[in-house]
C-alpha positions in Angstrom: -7.6 -0.4 -27.3 -5.9 2.0 -24.9 -4.1 1.0 -21.7 -5.7 2.4 -18.5 -4.2 2.4 -15.1 -6.3 0.7 -12.4 -8.3 2.9 -10.1 -6.1 4.2 -7.2 -8.0 2.0 -4.7 -7.1 -1.1 -6.6 -3.5 -0.1 -7.1 -3.2 0.5 -3.3 -4.8 -2.8 -2.6 -2.2 -4.5 -4.8 0.7 -2.6 -3.3 -0.4 -3.5 0.3 -1.1 -7.1 -0.7 2.5 -7.4 -2.1 3.9 -6.2 1.2 1.6 -8.5 3.2 2.5 -11.5 1.0 6.1 -11.0 2.0 5.0 -12.0 5.5 4.9 -8.6 7.1 2.0 -8.2 9.5 -0.1 -5.0 9.6 1.5 -3.8 12.9 4.9 -3.9 11.2 3.7 -2.1 8.1 2.2 0.6 10.3 5.5 0.9 12.2 7.7 1.0 9.1 5.6 3.5 7.2 4.1 5.7 9.9 0.6 5.1 8.5 -2.3 4.7 10.9 -3.9 1.3 11.3 -7.1 2.8 9.9 -5.4 4.1 6.8 -3.8 0.8 6.2 -7.1 -1.0 6.6 -8.8 1.5 4.1 -6.0 0.7 1.6 -6.4 -3.0 2.0 -10.1 -2.7 1.6 -9.9 -0.5 -1.5 -11.6 2.4 0.2 -8.6 4.8 0.2 -9.0 6.9 -3.0 -6.9 10.0 -2.3 -3.6 9.1 -0.7 -0.8 11.6 -0.5 2.3 11.2 -2.7 4.3 10.6 0.5 2.0 7.8 1.6 2.3 5.9 -1.7 6.1 6.5 -1.8 6.6 5.1 1.7 4.6 1.9 0.8 6.6 1.6 -2.5 9.9 2.0 -0.7 8.9 -0.7 1.9 7.8 -3.1 -0.9 11.1 -2.5 -2.7 13.2 -3.1 0.4 11.3 -6.3 1.0 12.1 -7.6 -2.5 15.8 -7.3 -2.0 
């Protein structure tokens, strides 16, 4: 059985969920990443399917900063 990565929508949901579970509200995520509220909502809802590399990188950087 081969390993498959989850669809991008699910991966983004997980990433945003990790950030939210750290206690950061959406308004703070938007401010820290430069994303629009609509983009963040689409990611949380699993509707974002083609994010830019920069968008994903900003979210990953934020998550990593919060884990420290």
